[in-house]
RONU-152281 format. One record per atom (N, C-alpha, C): residue number from 1; atom name; x, y, z. Coordinates in Angstrom, 2 decimals. Example, Ala and Ser with C-alpha at 12.3 -4.5 7.8 and 13.67 -1.06 7.14 Angstrom:
% residues 2
1|N|13.19|-5.69|7.80;
1|CA|12.30|-4.50|7.80;
1|C|13.20|-3.30|7.80;
2|N|12.85|-2.25|7.08;
2|CA|13.67|-1.06|7.14;
2|C|12.90|0.03|7.87;
END
This chain:
% residues 158
1|N|6.69|38.72|-14.25;
1|CA|6.70|37.28|-14.25;
1|C|7.87|36.71|-13.44;
2|N|9.04|37.32|-13.57;
2|CA|10.20|36.84|-12.82;
2|C|9.96|36.97|-11.33;
3|N|9.37|38.10|-10.91;
3|CA|9.10|38.31|-9.49;
3|C|8.10|37.28|-8.99;
4|N|7.06|37.01|-9.77;
4|CA|6.07|36.01|-9.36;
4|C|6.73|34.65|-9.19;
5|N|7.62|34.30|-10.12;
5|CA|8.32|33.03|-10.02;
5|C|9.18|32.98|-8.76;
6|N|9.94|34.03|-8.52;
6|CA|10.82|34.07|-7.34;
6|C|10.02|33.95|-6.06;
7|N|8.90|34.65|-5.99;
7|CA|8.09|34.62|-4.77;
7|C|7.34|33.31|-4.58;
8|N|7.20|32.53|-5.65;
8|CA|6.49|31.26|-5.54;
8|C|7.41|30.10|-5.17;
9|N|8.72|30.31|-5.19;
9|CA|9.65|29.24|-4.86;
9|C|9.55|28.89|-3.38;
10|N|9.70|27.62|-3.05;
10|CA|9.55|27.21|-1.64;
10|C|10.65|27.77|-0.75;
11|N|10.26|28.12|0.44;
11|CA|11.21|28.61|1.44;
11|C|11.23|27.61|2.58;
12|N|12.39|27.10|2.88;
12|CA|12.52|26.10|3.94;
12|C|13.08|26.78|5.19;
13|N|12.22|27.05|6.13;
13|CA|12.64|27.76|7.34;
13|C|13.54|26.94|8.25;
14|N|13.67|25.64|8.04;
14|CA|14.52|24.84|8.92;
14|C|16.00|25.05|8.65;
15|N|16.36|25.74|7.57;
15|CA|17.78|25.95|7.27;
15|C|18.48|26.82|8.30;
16|N|17.76|27.78|8.83;
16|CA|18.35|28.66|9.83;
16|C|17.38|28.79|11.00;
17|N|17.90|28.83|12.21;
17|CA|17.02|28.90|13.38;
17|C|16.60|30.33|13.70;
18|N|16.23|31.09|12.71;
18|CA|15.86|32.48|12.92;
18|C|14.35|32.62|12.90;
19|N|13.78|32.92|14.02;
19|CA|12.35|33.18|14.10;
19|C|12.19|34.62|14.59;
20|N|11.48|35.38|13.83;
20|CA|11.24|36.78|14.17;
20|C|12.54|37.47|14.59;
21|N|13.49|37.41|13.73;
21|CA|14.82|37.93|14.04;
21|C|15.01|39.37|13.60;
22|N|16.01|39.98|14.17;
22|CA|16.47|41.30|13.78;
22|C|17.88|41.09|13.22;
23|N|18.06|41.42|11.95;
23|CA|19.33|41.10|11.29;
23|C|19.98|42.33|10.67;
24|N|21.30|42.33|10.72;
24|CA|22.13|43.32|10.03;
24|C|22.94|42.55|8.99;
25|N|22.74|42.88|7.74;
25|CA|23.46|42.23|6.64;
25|C|24.58|43.17|6.22;
26|N|25.80|42.71|6.41;
26|CA|26.95|43.54|6.05;
26|C|27.74|42.90|4.92;
27|N|28.54|43.72|4.27;
27|CA|29.34|43.29|3.12;
27|C|30.73|42.91|3.62;
28|N|30.95|41.63|3.78;
28|CA|32.21|41.15|4.35;
28|C|33.33|41.04|3.32;
29|N|32.99|40.77|2.08;
29|CA|34.01|40.53|1.06;
29|C|34.12|41.67|0.05;
30|N|33.59|42.82|0.40;
30|CA|33.60|43.96|-0.52;
30|C|35.01|44.50|-0.71;
31|N|35.31|44.87|-1.94;
31|CA|36.62|45.44|-2.25;
31|C|36.56|46.96|-2.35;
32|N|35.37|47.50|-2.45;
32|CA|35.21|48.96|-2.54;
32|C|33.89|49.36|-1.88;
33|N|33.69|50.64|-1.74;
33|CA|32.52|51.18|-1.06;
33|C|32.43|50.59|0.35;
34|N|33.54|50.69|1.08;
34|CA|33.64|50.08|2.40;
34|C|33.06|50.98|3.50;
35|N|32.40|50.36|4.45;
35|CA|31.92|51.05|5.65;
35|C|33.08|51.01|6.63;
36|N|33.70|52.18|6.86;
36|CA|34.93|52.18|7.64;
36|C|34.71|51.98|9.14;
37|N|33.52|52.21|9.62;
37|CA|33.24|51.97|11.04;
37|C|32.25|50.82|11.23;
38|N|32.42|49.80|10.41;
38|CA|31.52|48.66|10.44;
38|C|31.45|48.00|11.81;
39|N|32.57|47.86|12.50;
39|CA|32.55|47.22|13.81;
39|C|31.74|48.05|14.82;
40|N|31.84|49.36|14.75;
40|CA|31.03|50.22|15.63;
40|C|29.54|50.04|15.34;
41|N|29.20|49.93|14.06;
41|CA|27.81|49.71|13.66;
41|C|27.33|48.35|14.18;
42|N|28.14|47.33|14.02;
42|CA|27.78|45.99|14.53;
42|C|27.55|46.03|16.04;
43|N|28.43|46.73|16.75;
43|CA|28.30|46.82|18.21;
43|C|27.01|47.51|18.61;
44|N|26.71|48.63|17.96;
44|CA|25.48|49.37|18.26;
44|C|24.26|48.49|17.98;
45|N|24.26|47.83|16.83;
45|CA|23.11|47.00|16.47;
45|C|22.99|45.78|17.38;
46|N|24.09|45.23|17.80;
46|CA|24.06|44.10|18.72;
46|C|23.37|44.49|20.03;
47|N|23.68|45.70|20.52;
47|CA|23.04|46.18|21.75;
47|C|21.54|46.35|21.58;
48|N|21.10|46.51|20.34;
48|CA|19.68|46.67|20.04;
48|C|19.03|45.34|19.62;
49|N|19.78|44.24|19.77;
49|CA|19.22|42.92|19.52;
49|C|19.38|42.38|18.10;
50|N|20.24|43.00|17.32;
50|CA|20.44|42.54|15.94;
50|C|21.57|41.52|15.87;
51|N|21.40|40.55|14.98;
51|CA|22.44|39.60|14.66;
51|C|23.12|40.07|13.38;
52|N|24.44|40.19|13.39;
52|CA|25.19|40.62|12.20;
52|C|25.58|39.40|11.38;
53|N|25.27|39.47|10.08;
53|CA|25.53|38.34|9.19;
53|C|26.10|38.82|7.86;
54|N|27.10|38.11|7.38;
54|CA|27.60|38.27|6.02;
54|C|27.04|37.08|5.24;
55|N|26.22|37.34|4.24;
55|CA|25.49|36.24|3.60;
55|C|26.05|35.86|2.22;
56|N|27.23|36.34|1.90;
56|CA|27.79|36.06|0.57;
56|C|27.88|34.56|0.27;
57|N|28.10|33.74|1.27;
57|CA|28.25|32.30|1.03;
57|C|26.99|31.50|1.40;
58|N|25.90|32.17|1.75;
58|CA|24.67|31.47|2.08;
58|C|24.02|30.93|0.81;
59|N|23.27|29.85|0.94;
59|CA|22.53|29.30|-0.19;
59|C|21.27|30.15|-0.43;
60|N|20.65|29.89|-1.56;
60|CA|19.38|30.54|-1.89;
60|C|18.36|30.31|-0.78;
61|N|18.22|29.06|-0.37;
61|CA|17.24|28.72|0.66;
61|C|17.54|29.40|1.98;
62|N|18.82|29.47|2.34;
62|CA|19.19|30.12|3.60;
62|C|18.87|31.62|3.56;
63|N|19.18|32.27|2.46;
63|CA|18.90|33.71|2.35;
63|C|17.40|33.98|2.36;
64|N|16.67|33.22|1.58;
64|CA|15.22|33.40|1.52;
64|C|14.59|33.16|2.88;
65|N|15.03|32.12|3.57;
65|CA|14.51|31.80|4.90;
65|C|14.84|32.89|5.91;
66|N|16.07|33.35|5.86;
66|CA|16.52|34.38|6.78;
66|C|15.69|35.65|6.64;
67|N|15.51|36.12|5.43;
67|CA|14.74|37.34|5.19;
67|C|13.25|37.12|5.44;
68|N|12.77|35.92|5.16;
68|CA|11.37|35.61|5.38;
68|C|11.00|35.64|6.85;
69|N|11.93|35.29|7.72;
69|CA|11.62|35.23|9.15;
69|C|12.02|36.51|9.90;
70|N|12.60|37.47|9.21;
70|CA|13.05|38.69|9.88;
70|C|11.90|39.64|10.17;
71|N|11.97|40.23|11.35;
71|CA|11.00|41.28|11.68;
71|C|11.60|42.66|11.41;
72|N|12.93|42.75|11.49;
72|CA|13.65|43.99|11.17;
72|C|14.91|43.62|10.40;
73|N|15.17|44.35|9.32;
73|CA|16.36|44.13|8.50;
73|C|17.08|45.45|8.34;
74|N|18.37|45.44|8.66;
74|CA|19.25|46.57|8.35;
74|C|20.29|46.00|7.40;
75|N|20.52|46.69|6.29;
75|CA|21.50|46.16|5.35;
75|C|22.30|47.27|4.70;
76|N|23.56|46.92|4.40;
76|CA|24.41|47.82|3.64;
76|C|23.95|47.77|2.19;
77|N|23.94|48.92|1.55;
77|CA|23.57|48.95|0.14;
77|C|24.44|47.99|-0.64;
78|N|23.81|47.17|-1.43;
78|CA|24.51|46.18|-2.23;
78|C|23.53|45.11|-2.68;
79|N|24.07|44.08|-3.30;
79|CA|23.24|43.03|-3.90;
79|C|22.36|42.32|-2.88;
80|N|22.75|42.29|-1.63;
80|CA|21.95|41.57|-0.62;
80|C|20.56|42.19|-0.44;
81|N|20.39|43.41|-0.87;
81|CA|19.09|44.06|-0.74;
81|C|17.99|43.38|-1.53;
82|N|18.35|42.64|-2.55;
82|CA|17.33|41.99|-3.36;
82|C|16.53|40.96|-2.57;
83|N|17.12|40.48|-1.48;
83|CA|16.43|39.47|-0.67;
83|C|15.22|40.01|0.05;
84|N|15.01|41.33|0.04;
84|CA|13.77|41.86|0.64;
84|C|12.54|41.36|-0.11;
85|N|12.76|40.80|-1.30;
85|CA|11.65|40.15|-2.01;
85|C|10.99|39.08|-1.15;
86|N|11.74|38.48|-0.24;
86|CA|11.24|37.35|0.52;
86|C|10.78|37.73|1.92;
87|N|10.73|39.01|2.22;
87|CA|10.31|39.44|3.55;
87|C|8.80|39.33|3.71;
88|N|8.39|39.27|4.96;
88|CA|6.96|39.29|5.28;
88|C|6.44|40.72|5.24;
89|N|5.14|40.88|5.04;
89|CA|4.58|42.23|4.94;
89|C|4.80|43.12|6.17;
90|N|4.99|42.54|7.34;
90|CA|5.14|43.35|8.56;
90|C|6.60|43.70|8.87;
91|N|7.53|43.36|8.00;
91|CA|8.95|43.62|8.24;
91|C|9.23|45.13|8.20;
92|N|10.28|45.51|8.91;
92|CA|10.76|46.90|8.90;
92|C|12.19|46.87|8.37;
93|N|12.47|47.73|7.39;
93|CA|13.74|47.67|6.67;
93|C|14.45|49.01|6.73;
94|N|15.76|48.96|7.01;
94|CA|16.61|50.15|6.97;
94|C|17.81|49.85|6.08;
95|N|17.97|50.64|5.03;
95|CA|19.12|50.51|4.14;
95|C|20.14|51.58|4.52;
96|N|21.40|51.17|4.62;
96|CA|22.50|52.10|4.87;
96|C|23.26|52.25|3.56;
97|N|23.34|53.48|3.06;
97|CA|24.02|53.66|1.79;
97|C|24.85|54.93|1.77;
98|N|25.97|54.89|1.05;
98|CA|26.79|56.09|0.90;
98|C|26.11|57.04|-0.09;
99|N|26.38|58.35|0.07;
99|CA|25.74|59.30|-0.82;
99|C|26.22|59.17|-2.26;
100|N|27.44|58.73|-2.45;
100|CA|27.97|58.44|-3.79;
100|C|28.31|56.96|-3.84;
101|N|27.55|56.19|-4.63;
101|CA|27.80|54.76|-4.61;
101|C|27.99|54.13|-5.98;
102|N|28.07|54.94|-7.02;
102|CA|28.30|54.40|-8.35;
102|C|29.20|55.33|-9.15;
103|N|29.87|54.78|-10.15;
103|CA|30.74|55.57|-11.00;
103|C|29.97|56.48|-11.93;
104|N|28.79|56.06|-12.35;
104|CA|28.07|56.75|-13.40;
104|C|27.57|58.13|-13.01;
105|N|27.31|58.36|-11.75;
105|CA|26.79|59.67|-11.35;
105|C|27.00|59.87|-9.86;
106|N|26.69|61.06|-9.43;
106|CA|26.74|61.36|-8.02;
106|C|25.42|61.09|-7.34;
107|N|24.49|60.49|-8.05;
107|CA|23.17|60.25|-7.50;
107|C|23.13|58.94|-6.72;
108|N|22.26|58.91|-5.75;
108|CA|22.09|57.70|-4.95;
108|C|21.21|56.70|-5.68;
109|N|21.41|55.46|-5.39;
109|CA|20.54|54.40|-5.92;
109|C|19.33|54.30|-5.02;
110|N|18.16|54.21|-5.63;
110|CA|16.95|54.10|-4.82;
110|C|16.10|52.90|-5.22;
111|N|16.69|51.90|-5.86;
111|CA|15.87|50.79|-6.33;
111|C|15.34|49.93|-5.20;
112|N|16.02|49.85|-4.07;
112|CA|15.47|49.06|-2.96;
112|C|14.30|49.80|-2.30;
113|N|14.36|51.11|-2.34;
113|CA|13.21|51.90|-1.88;
113|C|11.99|51.58|-2.73;
114|N|12.17|51.62|-4.05;
114|CA|11.04|51.35|-4.95;
114|C|10.56|49.91|-4.85;
115|N|11.46|48.98|-4.68;
115|CA|11.07|47.59|-4.49;
115|C|10.25|47.45|-3.21;
116|N|10.68|48.12|-2.15;
116|CA|9.93|48.08|-0.89;
116|C|8.56|48.71|-1.04;
117|N|8.47|49.79|-1.80;
117|CA|7.16|50.42|-2.07;
117|C|6.25|49.44|-2.80;
118|N|6.80|48.78|-3.82;
118|CA|6.03|47.81|-4.58;
118|C|5.51|46.69|-3.68;
119|N|6.36|46.24|-2.77;
119|CA|6.00|45.16|-1.86;
119|C|5.21|45.63|-0.64;
120|N|5.06|46.96|-0.51;
120|CA|4.34|47.57|0.62;
120|C|5.01|47.26|1.95;
121|N|6.34|47.43|1.98;
121|CA|7.12|47.21|3.20;
121|C|7.45|48.55|3.85;
122|N|7.62|48.54|5.16;
122|CA|8.07|49.73|5.88;
122|C|9.57|49.87|5.63;
123|N|9.97|50.98|5.06;
123|CA|11.35|51.15|4.60;
123|C|11.85|52.53|4.94;
124|N|13.09|52.58|5.39;
124|CA|13.79|53.84|5.61;
124|C|15.20|53.65|5.09;
125|N|15.87|54.76|4.87;
125|CA|17.28|54.64|4.53;
125|C|18.08|55.71|5.23;
126|N|19.35|55.38|5.44;
126|CA|20.29|56.29|6.09;
126|C|21.39|56.57|5.08;
127|N|21.50|57.83|4.68;
127|CA|22.53|58.24|3.72;
127|C|23.76|58.68|4.50;
128|N|24.90|58.13|4.13;
128|CA|26.15|58.38|4.85;
128|C|27.13|59.15|3.98;
129|N|27.96|59.94|4.63;
129|CA|28.96|60.74|3.93;
129|C|30.13|59.88|3.47;
130|N|30.50|60.07|2.21;
130|CA|31.70|59.42|1.70;
130|C|32.93|60.18|2.21;
131|N|34.05|59.47|2.29;
131|CA|35.29|60.09|2.75;
131|C|36.00|60.87|1.65;
132|N|35.58|60.68|0.40;
132|CA|36.12|61.46|-0.71;
132|C|35.04|61.58|-1.78;
133|N|35.34|62.34|-2.82;
133|CA|34.37|62.52|-3.91;
133|C|34.48|61.44|-4.97;
134|N|35.41|60.52|-4.81;
134|CA|35.59|59.46|-5.79;
134|C|34.39|58.50|-5.74;
135|N|34.01|57.98|-6.91;
135|CA|32.97|56.93|-6.89;
135|C|33.50|55.72|-6.12;
136|N|32.61|55.00|-5.50;
136|CA|32.94|53.79|-4.75;
136|C|33.80|54.08|-3.51;
137|N|33.82|55.32|-3.06;
137|CA|34.67|55.71|-1.92;
137|C|34.15|55.10|-0.62;
138|N|35.07|54.98|0.33;
138|CA|34.71|54.54|1.68;
138|C|33.72|55.53|2.28;
139|N|32.96|55.05|3.25;
139|CA|32.01|55.92|3.93;
139|C|31.92|55.55|5.40;
140|N|31.39|56.49|6.17;
140|CA|31.26|56.29|7.61;
140|C|29.81|56.52|8.02;
141|N|29.31|55.64|8.86;
141|CA|27.95|55.74|9.38;
141|C|27.97|56.62|10.62;
142|N|27.11|57.62|10.64;
142|CA|26.93|58.45|11.82;
142|C|26.07|57.64|12.80;
143|N|26.64|57.24|13.92;
143|CA|25.95|56.34|14.84;
143|C|24.74|56.99|15.51;
144|N|24.80|58.29|15.73;
144|CA|23.65|59.01|16.29;
144|C|22.49|58.98|15.30;
145|N|22.79|59.22|14.03;
145|CA|21.75|59.17|13.00;
145|C|21.20|57.75|12.84;
146|N|22.08|56.76|12.94;
146|CA|21.63|55.37|12.85;
146|C|20.66|55.06|13.98;
147|N|20.99|55.45|15.19;
147|CA|20.08|55.24|16.33;
147|C|18.74|55.93|16.10;
148|N|18.78|57.14|15.58;
148|CA|17.54|57.88|15.31;
148|C|16.68|57.18|14.27;
149|N|17.31|56.72|13.19;
149|CA|16.56|56.01|12.15;
149|C|15.96|54.71|12.69;
150|N|16.70|54.02|13.52;
150|CA|16.19|52.78|14.13;
150|C|15.01|53.07|15.05;
151|N|15.08|54.17|15.80;
151|CA|13.96|54.56|16.67;
151|C|12.71|54.88|15.85;
152|N|12.90|55.60|14.75;
152|CA|11.77|55.93|13.87;
152|C|11.19|54.66|13.28;
153|N|12.04|53.79|12.80;
153|CA|11.58|52.54|12.20;
153|C|10.80|51.71|13.22;
154|N|11.34|51.62|14.43;
154|CA|10.69|50.83|15.48;
154|C|9.31|51.41|15.83;
155|N|9.18|52.72|15.76;
155|CA|7.93|53.38|16.14;
155|C|6.85|53.27|15.06;
156|N|7.23|52.87|13.86;
156|CA|6.23|52.73|12.81;
156|C|5.26|51.63|13.19;
157|N|3.97|51.95|13.10;
157|CA|2.95|51.00|13.55;
157|C|2.93|49.78|12.64;
158|N|2.53|48.68|13.23;
158|CA|2.43|47.42|12.48;
158|C|1.15|47.37|11.68;
END
């Protein structure tokens, strides 16, 4: 019922001038689980036509509109992943997540994968090595692997 309510709320596309955009959602205000080569990732994605955005201060309407108009979404694992609820069926999604991202266990979180399956979205994820075994540790994105995952995602038929 909650999902039906969320999906029925109006989305105002005039809030952001994003039409069929490629977006990278990064965690700008994070205090832990930091992507240590975030600028390198932004640079690589920019060359591939992605706009890098930190959406922590965006309104509900802005976030919903942004994700609704995206054709490709790359996001750092975190709360911003919930906005895939508002994506269109033809969107392609790549989640970047550290292999250890919670205190409770050494297991990865896969709830955005399952949400994408429920919504029937094209979804991939890139698991990154943490710099230590501590929970919430910094991590680094392998840029070669990121390029490969993006190529695979792009090649998925519409």
